[in-house]
C-alpha positions in Angstrom: 0.0 0.0 0.0 3.0 2.3 0.6 3.4 2.6 -3.1 -0.2 3.6 -3.7 -0.5 7.2 -4.8 -3.1 9.0 -2.7 -4.7 12.3 -2.0 -5.8 13.4 1.4 -9.1 15.3 1.8 -9.7 17.2 5.0 -13.4 17.9 5.3 -14.5 20.1 8.2 -18.3 20.1 8.7 -20.1 22.0 11.3 -20.8 18.9 13.4 -17.9 16.6 12.4 -14.5 16.7 10.7 -13.4 13.9 8.5 -10.1 13.0 6.9 -10.0 10.6 4.0 -7.3 9.2 1.8 -8.3 8.3 -1.8 -6.4 6.6 -4.5 -5.2 9.1 -7.1 -6.0 6.6 -9.8 -9.7 5.6 -9.5 -10.7 7.4 -6.3 -11.0 4.3 -4.2 -11.3 5.0 -0.5 -8.1 3.9 1.2 -8.6 5.4 4.7 -11.2 7.4 6.5 -11.6 8.7 10.1 -13.9 11.4 11.6 -14.0 13.4 14.9 -16.6 15.6 16.5 -16.2 19.3 15.7 -17.6 21.5 18.5 -17.0 25.2 19.1 -15.2 26.3 22.2 -17.3 28.4 24.5 -16.0 31.4 26.4 -13.1 33.7 25.6 -13.9 36.7 23.5 -16.8 34.7 21.9 -17.5 31.1 21.0 -14.9 30.0 18.5 -13.6 27.2 16.4 -11.4 24.8 18.3 -8.6 24.9 15.7 -5.9 23.7 18.0 -7.7 20.4 18.7 -8.5 20.0 15.0 -4.9 20.7 14.0 -3.6 18.0 16.4 -6.1 15.5 15.1 -5.3 16.4 11.5 -1.6 16.0 12.0 -2.1 12.6 13.7 -4.2 11.3 10.8 -1.7 12.6 8.3 1.0 10.7 10.2 -1.0 7.5 9.8 -1.6 8.1 6.1 2.1 8.8 5.5 3.0 5.4 6.9 0.7 3.5 4.5 0.4 5.6 1.3 2.4 7.8 -1.0 0.5 11.0 -0.4 0.9 13.3 -3.4 -1.7 16.0 -2.6 -4.0 17.5 0.0 -7.4 19.1 -0.7 -9.4 20.9 2.0 -13.2 21.6 2.1 -15.1 23.2 5.0 -18.4 24.6 5.9 -19.0 28.3 5.0 -19.7 31.4 7.0 -16.3 31.1 8.7 -13.3 33.4 8.4 -9.8 33.7 10.0 -7.9 36.9 10.8 -4.2 36.2 10.7 -0.7 37.7 10.6 2.8 36.1 10.6 2.4 35.0 14.2 -0.9 33.2 13.5 -4.5 34.1 14.4 -4.9 37.7 15.6 -8.5 36.8 16.8 -10.3 33.5 17.4 -12.3 32.1 14.5 -15.8 33.0 15.4 -18.6 30.4 15.6 -21.2 31.6 13.1 -24.1 30.5 15.3 -23.1 33.0 18.0 -25.8 35.6 18.4 -23.5 38.3 19.7 -23.0 39.7 16.2 -26.6 40.9 16.3 -25.5 43.8 18.6 -24.2 45.6 15.5 -27.0 44.8 13.1 -28.4 48.3 13.0 -25.1 49.9 12.2 -24.1 47.0 9.8 -27.3 47.3 7.8 -26.4 50.9 7.0 -23.3 49.8 5.1 -24.5 46.3 4.0 -24.9 46.0 0.2 -28.3 45.4 -1.3 -29.5 41.9 -2.0 -29.6 42.8 -5.7 -25.9 43.3 -5.6 -24.8 40.2 -3.6 -27.7 37.8 -3.8 -26.8 37.2 -0.2 -29.8 37.2 2.2 -29.7 38.9 5.6 -29.1 36.1 8.1 -29.0 35.7 11.9 -25.9 35.5 14.1 -22.7 35.5 12.1 -24.0 33.6 9.0 -23.1 36.7 7.0 -19.4 36.9 7.2 -19.5 40.6 6.5 -21.3 41.1 9.8 -18.7 39.0 11.6 -15.9 41.2 10.2 -17.9 44.4 11.0 -18.3 43.2 14.6 -14.6 42.3 15.0 -13.5 45.6 13.4 -15.7 47.6 15.8 -15.1 45.6 19.0 -11.5 44.6 18.6 -10.0 47.4 16.5 -6.4 46.8 17.6 -6.4 43.1 16.8 -8.2 43.8 13.6 -5.7 46.4 12.6 -2.9 43.9 13.3 -4.6 41.5 10.9 -2.5 41.1 7.7 -4.8 38.7 5.9 -8.5 37.7 6.1 -8.8 34.1 5.0 -11.9 32.0 4.4 -11.9 28.8 6.3 -10.5 26.3 3.7 -7.8 28.8 2.8 -6.9 29.2 6.5 -6.0 25.5 6.7 -4.1 25.6 3.4 -2.1 28.6 4.7 -1.2 26.7 7.8 0.3 23.8 5.8 1.9 25.8 2.9 2.5 29.3 4.2 0.6 30.6 1.1 -2.3 32.9 1.7 -5.0 33.3 -1.1 -8.6 34.1 -1.5 -11.1 31.8 -3.2 -14.5 32.3 -4.8 -16.8 29.5 -3.5 -16.2 30.5 0.1 -16.3 34.3 -0.6 -19.6 33.7 -2.5 -21.3 31.8 0.3 -23.8 34.4 1.7 -21.0 36.5 3.0 -22.2 40.0 1.7 -18.6 40.3 0.5 -19.0 39.1 -3.1 -21.0 40.0 -6.3 -21.6 36.5 -7.7 -22.9 37.5 -11.1 -20.0 40.0 -11.7 -17.4 37.9 -10.0 -16.0 40.7 -7.9 -15.8 41.9 -4.3 -18.9 43.8 -3.2 -19.1 47.5 -2.3 -18.9 46.5 1.4 -15.3 45.6 1.0 -14.4 49.0 -0.4 -16.7 50.9 1.9 -15.0 49.4 5.0 -11.5 49.6 3.4 -11.0 45.8 3.9 -9.7 45.1 0.4 -6.0 45.3 1.4 -6.6 42.5 3.9 -7.8 40.0 1.3 -5.0 38.2 -0.5 -5.1 37.7 -4.2 -7.9 35.4 -5.6 -6.7 32.1 -7.0 -8.8 29.6 -8.9 -10.4 26.9 -6.9 -8.3 23.8 -7.2 -5.1 25.6 -8.2 -2.0 24.1 -6.7 -0.7 26.5 -4.1 2.6 24.8 -3.6 4.1 22.0 -1.5 3.6 21.6 2.2 6.1 23.4 4.5 9.2 21.6 5.7 7.9 21.9 9.3 4.6 20.1 8.4 6.5 17.5 6.4 8.7 16.8 9.4 5.7 16.7 11.8 3.6 14.3 9.7 6.1 12.3 7.7 4.4 13.3 4.4 6.6 13.8 1.4 8.2 17.2 1.1 6.8 17.5 -2.5 3.2 16.8 -1.3 1.1 19.5 -3.1 -1.9 21.4 -1.7 -4.7 22.7 -3.8 -6.8 25.8 -3.2 -9.8 24.3 -1.3 -13.5 24.7 -1.6 -16.7 25.4 0.3 -18.3 22.0 1.1 -21.6 22.3 -0.6 -19.8 23.4 -3.8 -17.5 20.4 -3.4 -20.5 18.1 -3.8 -21.3 20.0 -7.1 -17.9 19.6 -8.7 -18.3 16.1 -10.3 -21.7 17.0 -11.8 -20.4 20.2 -13.3 -17.7 18.2 -15.0 -20.0 15.5 -16.4 -23.7 16.7 -16.5 -25.5 19.1 -18.8 -27.9 21.5 -17.1 -30.5 21.8 -15.9 -29.9 19.6 -12.8 -30.0 20.0 -9.1 -27.6 18.6 -6.4 -29.0 18.4 -2.9 -26.1 18.4 -0.4 -27.2 17.1 3.0 -25.5 17.3 6.4 -26.0 19.8 9.1 -27.3 22.0 6.3 -29.4 20.8 3.4 -28.3 22.9 0.4 -29.9 22.7 -3.0 -27.8 24.0 -5.9 -29.9 24.2 -9.1 -27.7 24.5 -12.1 -29.6 26.2 -15.0 -32.2 27.9 -12.7 -32.7 31.7 -13.0 -31.1 34.2 -10.7 -34.1 36.4 -11.2 -36.3 33.8 -9.3 -34.2 34.2 -6.1 -36.1 35.8 -3.1 -34.2 37.1 -0.1 -37.3 36.6 2.2 -37.0 32.9 1.6 -33.3 32.7 2.3 -32.5 32.0 -1.3 -29.1 32.9 -2.6 -26.5 32.6 -5.3 -23.7 30.3 -4.4 -20.5 30.5 -6.5 -19.4 27.2 -8.0 -15.8 26.1 -8.5 -15.8 27.6 -12.0 -16.5 31.0 -10.4 -20.1 31.1 -11.7 -23.2 32.0 -9.8 -25.5 29.1 -9.0 -29.0 29.7 -7.7 -29.4 27.9 -4.3 -31.7 27.5 -1.4 -31.0 25.9 2.0 -32.2 25.2 5.5 -30.6 23.6 8.5 -32.1 20.2 7.8 -29.6 18.0 9.5 -29.7 20.0 12.7 -33.5 20.0 12.6 -33.6 16.2 12.0 -31.4 15.8 15.1 -33.7 17.9 17.2 -36.8 16.1 16.1 -35.6 12.5 15.8 -35.7 9.7 18.4 -33.3 6.9 19.3 -34.8 4.3 16.8 -34.6 4.4 13.0 -37.4 5.5 10.7 -39.9 3.0 9.3 -42.5 2.9 6.5 -45.1 1.6 9.0 -44.5 4.6 11.2 -45.0 6.9 8.3 -48.4 5.4 7.5 -49.4 5.8 11.1 -48.2 9.5 11.2 -50.2 10.2 8.0 -53.3 8.5 9.3 -53.1 10.5 12.6 -52.3 13.7 10.7 -49.2 14.3 12.8 -46.8 16.7 11.1 -43.9 19.0 12.0 -44.1 22.6 10.9 -41.0 24.7 10.6 -38.7 25.9 11.9 -36.7 24.2 14.6 -33.2 25.6 14.2 -33.7 29.4 13.7 -30.5 29.4 11.7 -31.6 30.2 8.1 -34.1 28.7 5.7 -37.3 30.1 4.3 -39.1 29.9 7.7 -36.2 31.0 9.9 -38.4 33.5 11.7 -41.1 30.9 12.5 -41.1 28.8 15.6 -41.4 25.1 14.9 -44.2 23.0 16.2 -45.3 19.4 16.1 -49.0 19.5 15.1 -51.9 17.3 16.3 -49.9 15.1 18.8 -47.6 16.0 21.6 -44.0 15.1 20.5 -43.5 13.2 23.7 -46.3 10.8 22.9 -44.6 9.5 19.8 -42.5 6.4 19.9 -38.8 6.8 19.3 -39.0 5.4 15.8 -42.1 7.6 15.1 -40.0 10.7 16.1 -37.3 9.7 13.6 -39.8 9.0 10.9 -41.5 12.4 11.5 -38.0 14.1 11.4 -37.3 12.4 8.0 -40.5 13.3 6.3 -40.2 16.8 7.7 -36.8 17.3 6.0 -38.2 15.8 2.8 -41.1 18.2 2.8 -38.8 21.2 3.4 -36.5 20.0 0.7 -39.3 19.6 -1.8 -40.6 23.1 -0.9 -37.2 24.7 -1.5 -36.8 22.8 -4.8 -40.1 24.3 -5.9 -38.9 27.8 -4.9 -35.9 27.3 -7.1 -37.9 26.1 -10.1 -35.7 23.0 -10.1 -35.7 21.1 -13.4 -33.9 18.0 -14.6 -32.4 15.2 -12.5 -32.0 15.6 -8.8 -29.1 13.9 -7.0 -29.1 13.6 -3.2 -25.6 13.7 -1.6 -24.6 13.2 1.9 -26.3 11.8 5.0 -29.9 11.7 3.6 -28.8 9.7 0.6 -29.4 6.6 2.7 -32.6 7.7 4.3 -35.4 5.6 2.7 -38.3 7.8 4.0 -36.6 10.9 2.6 -35.8 9.4 -0.8 -39.2 7.8 -1.2 -40.9 11.1 -0.4 -38.8 13.2 -2.8 -39.4 10.7 -5.6 -43.1 10.8 -5.0 -43.3 14.6 -4.7 -41.2 15.2 -7.9 -42.8 12.8 -10.4 -41.5 14.7 -13.5 -37.9 14.6 -12.3 -35.5 11.6 -11.8 -34.2 11.4 -8.3 -30.8 9.7 -7.6 -29.0 8.9 -4.4 -25.3 9.2 -4.4 -23.4 6.1 -3.5 -20.9 8.1 -1.5 -22.1 9.1 1.9 -20.1 12.3 1.7 -20.0 13.8 -1.8 -17.8 16.5 -0.5 -14.8 14.2 -0.4 -14.6 13.0 -4.0 -15.6 16.5 -5.1 -12.7 18.1 -3.3 -10.4 15.4 -4.6 -11.5 16.1 -8.1 -10.0 19.6 -7.9 -6.5 18.1 -8.1 -5.4 18.0 -11.7 -3.8 14.5 -11.4 -6.8 12.9 -9.7 -8.6 10.3 -11.8 -12.1 9.6 -10.4 -13.8 6.3 -10.6 -15.8 5.5 -13.7 -19.4 6.7 -13.0 -21.9 3.9 -12.3 -25.3 4.5 -13.7 -27.6 3.6 -10.8 -31.3 3.5 -11.4 -33.4 6.4 -10.1 -35.3 6.2 -6.9 -38.9 5.3 -7.6 -42.2 6.2 -6.0 -44.0 3.5 -4.1 -45.9 0.9 -6.2 -48.8 1.0 -3.7 -51.3 3.5 -5.1 -53.0 4.0 -1.7 -49.6 4.8 0.0 -48.7 7.1 -2.8 -52.0 8.9 -2.6 -51.8 9.2 1.2 -48.2 10.7 0.9 -49.3 13.1 -1.7 -52.3 14.2 0.4 -50.1 14.6 3.4 -47.9 16.9 1.4 -50.9 18.9 0.3 -52.1 19.4 3.8 -48.6 20.3 5.0 -48.3 22.9 2.2 -51.7 24.4 3.2 -50.5 24.9 6.7 -47.2 26.4 5.5 -49.0 28.8 3.2 -51.3 29.9 5.9 -48.5 31.2 8.1 -46.6 32.6 5.1 -49.7 34.6 4.3 -50.1 35.6 8.0 -46.5 37.0 8.1 -46.8 39.0 4.8 
């Protein structure tokens, strides 16, 4: 195995971090480990535990170095996260975007924040708009901010730590930051208004080789001194990479994890609506991609029980008209200002498997709703954790009869997507799996369709009430 050429992918999600080694020739999984990723409370504000992640990353690289010939490293992370650094390291902790403290500057920030028409970036709570994070840091820690030589998006921060090369990158800059004009491919007016432009290093294409790892990192891990590092990518956009390489639009990729993010290639920018938390992500080619999202994985965790979902429980929930109405996270999505409820039955009266089934059908209903908002057309591919959830897949296939629905065979589409950025990576030959089909039982199909109609009526009633 030591002679096997490999690429390491470091994938930092909001809930877990994962390190994988893939074969450069064919993309076979050679090694994979994950660790919980939780913010550190206290200090100036809740912040990313980068020291713990760094130690774990180095340990895993040591293991890979003993077994494979690691030729390259690619990094993908969640969005809405930014690092302020100078030659000595971080000048400020990396803020946890769920921290509500940023709201204290909302009134002042909104006076300089660009319009939605310019950025296609909706106004979001906490620090989900990176521009608001920077504004808060600039105002509350002016000395540390002044000492900041570079502002780096999260994948680029990790690349900088292992190469010493600081760059900017479009997919993370274009992820509802308020810092980017996705249609024009330029920094927004906020960057010039706040005089932040000098702190952003030059933009380099996603996937460009930044250089080899530092000698210090090579000595620490045992990785080859000529191991190359590519300019990393925002995680939802990593899932999109293989499809942009091989599929003609229109199509939609649904990246599922802590967030459920729908990227609809071929949809219209003009259909995006800030009130519904719709946005234009920026794909690895630097092009605006109409998107919608909600915190589906987090909401599933909040609603689910300790036993897996079942089809029998779904029948019972539909018969008893039990449904979950958004939103349960308060962190983005079309109903982020609405308090979530479980309708008709007390949540505690459900069995553990019924809770999980309710959580699964709820995430499917929300996903279907967002796909309709986007005007999704063509095939739909489900990536990530929900690609193995039978209730979710069955519901989407039933709700979208004019579109083919596919489930990715890779439980984390971010990993092969990030690996595909490396020019020498040869992915596996695509396997044409049959689409997910709606149930054969006409009564079950009719009941599921009716359940969706009644859920939509409830949704539309409080949408109308808030307008």
